[in-house]
C-alpha positions in Angstrom: 0.2 0.0 -0.2 2.8 2.2 0.9 4.0 2.1 -2.6 0.7 2.8 -4.1 0.4 5.8 -2.0 4.2 7.2 -2.0 5.5 6.0 -5.4 2.5 6.2 -7.7 1.2 8.9 -5.8 -2.5 7.1 -5.7 -5.0 8.7 -3.6 -6.4 5.9 -0.9 -9.7 5.3 -3.0 -7.9 4.8 -6.1 -5.8 2.1 -4.3 -8.8 0.2 -3.0 -10.5 0.1 -6.2 -7.7 -0.9 -8.2 -7.0 -4.6 -9.1 -4.0 -6.3 -8.3 -3.3 -6.6 -12.3 -3.7 -2.8 -12.3 -1.5 -2.1 -9.6 1.0 -4.5 -10.8 1.4 -2.9 -14.4 1.3 0.6 -12.9 4.6 -0.7 -10.4 6.0 -2.1 -13.7 5.2 1.0 -15.6 6.9 2.7 -13.0 10.1 0.9 -12.7 10.6 1.0 -16.5 10.3 4.7 -16.1 13.2 4.4 -13.4 15.7 2.3 -15.8 15.0 -0.9 -13.8 15.1 -3.7 -16.6 12.0 -6.2 -16.2 12.9 -9.5 -16.9 10.6 -12.4 -17.5 10.4 -15.2 -14.8 12.4 -18.3 -14.9 10.7 -21.3 -16.5 9.9 -24.6 -14.9 13.0 -26.2 -16.6 15.4 -23.6 -15.5 14.1 -24.0 -12.1 14.6 -27.8 -12.1 18.1 -27.6 -13.7 19.4 -25.0 -11.0 17.8 -27.1 -8.3 19.9 -30.0 -9.5 22.7 -28.3 -9.4 22.3 -27.2 -6.1 21.5 -30.7 -4.8 24.8 -31.8 -6.5 26.8 -29.3 -4.8 25.4 -29.5 -1.4 25.2 -33.4 -1.0 22.2 -33.6 1.4 21.7 -36.5 4.0 18.9 -38.7 2.9 15.7 -38.5 4.8 15.7 -40.9 7.7 
């Protein structure tokens, strides 16, 4: 809520009437206007690859 009222300068009424998607789009727009690079989320395959690499690095004890 503080980001909507402070950064976006929305009124409380605007904030409470906005949907999650409107708020998210407004924040993304603000971040892009400030020069922040918005990256797409990690794919499931990328996540599973990183998870497997991490598991190989940190040889965990099997569940007892």
